[in-house]
Structures are given as C-alpha cells and as structure tokens.
C-alpha positions in Angstrom: -78.1 -30.6 -24.5 -79.5 -34.0 -25.4 -82.4 -33.7 -23.1 -80.4 -32.2 -20.1 -81.4 -29.5 -18.5 -78.5 -27.0 -17.1 -77.8 -27.3 -13.7 -77.2 -23.4 -13.6 -78.9 -20.2 -14.8 -78.1 -16.8 -14.2 -80.9 -13.9 -15.6 -81.6 -10.2 -14.9 -84.5 -9.6 -12.6 -87.6 -10.6 -14.6 -90.4 -12.3 -12.9 -91.9 -14.1 -15.9 -88.8 -15.8 -16.2 -88.3 -17.1 -12.6 -92.0 -18.5 -13.7 -90.7 -19.9 -16.4 -87.3 -21.3 -15.2 -88.9 -22.8 -12.1 -91.7 -24.7 -14.0 -89.7 -25.9 -17.2 -85.8 -26.5 -15.3 -87.0 -27.4 -11.3 -83.9 -29.3 -10.9 -81.5 -26.2 -12.1 -80.2 -23.4 -10.0 -81.6 -19.9 -10.8 -79.5 -17.0 -9.4 -80.1 -13.6 -10.7 -77.3 -11.5 -12.1 -74.7 -9.7 -9.1 -74.0 -6.9 -11.6 -77.4 -5.9 -13.1 -78.9 -5.5 -9.4 -75.8 -3.9 -8.0 -76.1 -1.2 -11.3 -79.4 0.0 -9.9 -78.1 1.1 -6.7 -77.6 5.6 -8.0 -81.2 5.0 -9.6 -83.1 3.5 -6.5 -81.3 5.1 -4.0 -79.4 8.1 -5.4 -81.8 10.3 -4.1 -81.0 9.6 -0.4 -79.2 11.9 2.1 -76.7 9.5 2.9 -76.4 7.5 -0.7 -73.0 7.0 0.0 -73.2 5.5 3.3 -75.8 3.4 2.1 -74.2 2.1 -0.8 -70.9 1.4 1.1 -72.5 -0.3 3.6 -74.9 -2.3 1.2 -71.4 -3.3 -0.8 -69.9 -4.5 2.1 -72.9 -6.8 3.3 -73.4 -8.2 -0.2 -69.5 -9.1 -1.1 -67.9 -9.4 2.5 -70.9 -11.3 4.5 -69.2 -14.7 5.6 -72.3 -16.3 7.1 -75.9 -16.4 6.3 -76.7 -14.9 10.2 -74.0 -12.4 9.2 -75.6 -11.2 6.4 -79.2 -10.8 7.8 -77.9 -9.3 10.8 -76.1 -6.4 9.0 -79.3 -6.3 6.7 -81.6 -5.6 9.6 -79.1 -2.9 10.6 -78.8 -0.6 7.4 -82.9 -0.5 7.2 -83.2 0.6 10.8 -80.2 3.3 10.4 -81.2 4.8 7.4 -84.9 4.3 8.3 -85.3 2.3 4.6 -88.3 0.2 5.9 -90.7 2.0 3.0 -88.0 1.1 0.5 -89.6 -1.1 -2.1 -86.6 -2.2 -4.2 -84.9 -3.6 -0.8 -88.0 -5.1 0.0 -87.7 -7.1 -3.0 -84.1 -7.6 -2.8 -84.2 -9.2 0.5 -87.4 -11.2 -0.1 -85.2 -12.8 -3.2 -81.8 -12.8 -1.1 -81.1 -16.6 -2.0 -80.9 -16.1 -5.7 -78.2 -13.2 -5.1 -76.3 -12.7 -2.4 -73.1 -14.2 -2.8 -73.3 -15.8 0.9 -76.6 -17.6 0.2 -75.6 -19.2 -3.1 -72.1 -20.0 -2.4 -73.1 -23.9 -1.9 -73.9 -24.4 -5.3 -71.4 -24.7 -8.3 -71.4 -21.4 -10.6 -68.0 -21.6 -12.2 -66.7 -18.5 -10.4 -69.8 -16.8 -12.5 -72.2 -14.2 -10.5 -73.3 -12.6 -14.0 -75.0 -13.0 -16.8 -71.9 -11.9 -18.7 -71.7 -15.0 -21.5 -75.1 -13.9 -22.6 -74.7 -10.7 -23.1 -71.4 -11.8 -25.1 -73.7 -14.0 -27.0 -76.2 -10.2 -27.4 -72.9 -8.1 -29.0 -71.7 -11.6 -31.2 -74.9 -10.9 -33.1 -74.8 -7.2 -33.1 -72.3 -7.8 -36.2 -75.2 -9.3 -38.1 -78.0 -8.0 -37.0 -79.9 -4.5 -36.1 -82.6 -2.5 -35.5 -83.6 -2.1 -39.3 -83.5 -5.8 -39.9 -86.5 -7.2 -41.7 -87.6 -11.1 -40.2 -86.3 -12.4 -43.2 -83.1 -10.8 -43.2 -82.8 -11.9 -39.5 -83.7 -15.6 -39.9 -80.4 -15.5 -43.0 -78.1 -13.5 -40.9 -79.1 -15.3 -37.6 -78.2 -18.8 -39.9 -74.7 -16.9 -41.0 -74.0 -16.4 -37.4 -74.5 -20.2 -36.1 -72.7 -21.4 -39.0 -69.8 -19.2 -38.1 -69.6 -19.9 -34.5 -70.1 -23.4 -35.4 -67.3 -23.6 -37.6 -64.9 -21.6 -34.8 -65.4 -23.9 -32.9 -64.7 -26.9 -34.6 -61.6 -25.4 -35.3 -60.6 -25.0 -31.7 -61.5 -28.2 -30.9 -59.8 -29.7 -33.5 -56.8 -27.8 -32.1 -57.5 -29.2 -28.4 -57.6 -32.4 -29.9 -54.6 -32.8 -31.8 -52.1 -30.4 -29.7 -51.5 -30.2 -26.4 -50.1 -27.0 -24.2 -47.0 -28.6 -22.1 -47.2 -27.8 -18.5 -45.5 -25.1 -16.4 -44.8 -27.2 -13.0 -46.1 -31.2 -13.6 -48.4 -31.3 -10.7 -51.0 -33.7 -11.0 -54.0 -30.9 -10.8 -52.1 -29.3 -13.5 -51.8 -32.5 -16.0 -55.7 -33.4 -14.8 -56.4 -29.8 -16.1 -54.5 -30.0 -19.2 -56.4 -33.7 -20.3 -59.7 -32.4 -19.7 -59.9 -28.2 -20.4 -59.4 -27.0 -24.2 -56.3 -25.4 -25.2 -57.9 -21.6 -24.5 -59.0 -22.6 -21.1 -55.8 -24.5 -20.1 -54.3 -21.2 -20.7 -56.1 -19.0 -19.0 -55.4 -21.4 -15.8 -51.7 -21.4 -16.7 -52.1 -17.7 -16.1 -53.6 -18.1 -12.8 -50.5 -20.6 -11.6 -47.9 -18.0 -12.9 -49.4 -15.5 -11.2 -49.1 -17.8 -8.3 -45.8 -17.6 -8.4 -44.9 -14.2 -7.7 -47.2 -14.3 -4.6 -46.1 -14.5 -1.1 -48.9 -15.0 1.5 -48.6 -15.0 5.4 -51.0 -15.5 8.4 -52.1 -12.1 10.0 -54.9 -13.3 12.4 -57.6 -15.9 12.8 -61.1 -14.7 13.5 -63.3 -17.6 14.3 -63.0 -20.0 11.2 -62.4 -16.7 9.2 -58.5 -16.9 8.7 -56.9 -13.4 7.8 -53.8 -13.6 5.0 -51.7 -10.8 3.8 -50.8 -11.3 0.0 -47.6 -9.5 -1.2 -47.4 -9.4 -5.2 -43.6 -9.2 -6.7 -43.5 -7.0 -9.9 -40.6 -7.9 -12.0 -38.4 -5.2 -14.0 -37.7 -5.8 -18.0 -34.8 -8.1 -17.0 -36.9 -10.1 -14.4 -35.4 -8.6 -11.5 -37.8 -8.0 -8.5 -38.8 -4.4 -8.4 -40.6 -3.9 -5.8 -43.8 -5.2 -3.7 -46.9 -4.4 -5.8 -49.8 -4.2 -3.4 -51.2 -6.1 -0.2 -54.5 -7.4 0.5 -56.3 -8.8 2.7 -57.8 -12.3 1.8 -60.4 -14.5 3.9 -60.4 -18.1 3.9 -63.7 -19.5 5.6 -63.5 -23.1 6.8 -65.0 -25.5 8.4 -63.0 -26.3 12.0 -65.1 -29.3 12.4 -64.0 -30.9 8.7 -60.3 -30.1 9.7 -60.2 -28.6 7.2 
C-alpha cells in the first residue's frame, strides 16, 4: 500500500493482535468483529435461566442504542436486573465497548462493515489451494498460484472498468459521481440500491427528541410489473443533530 497504513481494521477478539495493531498502526481505527462477539452468546450465557431475555436485551442495547449514554444506562440495568455482575465475559466486553458496539464507533468511517467478513472470504479463497495435509513446499507454490490467479482476475476486472461504463439509471449528480469512481461491479451494487428505493414509500410517523421514526412501505411487483401488494412495514430511526440544521 505504498507505505500507507489502513485507516480502519476489523479483527476478532485477540489481545496479541490488538497490541500489535496499536504499536504498528497507531493512527488506524481498530474495532472488533461484531458477528464473532454476538455468535458467542449461547456459549457464554446459554446456561443462564433467563438466557432468552438476556439475549433480547443485549441485542437491543447493541443494535438500537442511539447514544452512548443510553447504551451505558441500559447495559447497567441489564447487569443489575439479571444479576450478571460476576460474568467475566460481559465485563471484558463492557471494558472494550468503544471497539465493538456500533454507537461507540459510528463516528469513524467503516464502509458499512462491522464484521471481518472480507478476511473470512479470503480464507475461503485459499481453501481451494491448500488443505491440512499440504506440505510447506506445496503451500508456498500454491500460495503463489493463488495470488497470481487473484491478480490476473483483478487486472481483467480493472480493464473492463477502465474501458467500459455502465449507463446511469436516473442521471443524478451523485449517481454520475459513483459511475466515474466505482468499478463496474461496485457500481452495479449501488444501482441495485437505487432501483430498490424506487419501490419504497416513506412517511414520518413521529419524532422523539433527535430521532425521527419513519414507516417504510416496499411495493412488490408481479410478473407484468403491476403492483400486487405492500411487501412489509418497518420503522427506521434517523438520528440528526438539530444544532446543525440537518
């Protein structure tokens, strides 16, 4: 990366790795994989008589907290109500809350990611070339072959992106901006989101402080393109800073 440190790093819980990142990349933002943490709930808390209630409460705190104060307050209530003061796992999670709970890390740019899924996909990629019985000599050779194949694929995709352009849907300035900067594959994903918005109707339900609750209705279409029914309703929270006039 031409001597440039990554701006953001997502890893699973590993103290040695956290220490190394802090030493080698002191200016990088490091967070823990949310998926790996939440996956441990059954193993760490499954034996509790009120496990289902604890799980529901913890998920609500993690995913729905709109402010740090709200998160801390509800966390303390959960610990008190379910008598979890002596749970070492929850203690460690709370001590590291600024590295994994979304409300604590939302002020940093994470490209929409909260898990280490990209590294997991890389592991899956190398699984095609090596296995548990691969010798060290074979590993080096196969590792080299895997990288060559990956580089060749990336070059082909880059060539396609530099020499062709996917037409815009609406022609909005932001869409044209993404068209000029994104690769073709990534721009296709962006356009999928644009198309999805075409069939969503939103209406403001109520305002609670700085949070606005919206109702979103998605329309399903039949084979001929005719609306057949409203797909679902869901409430969306939009937190804004009223001092900024947003």
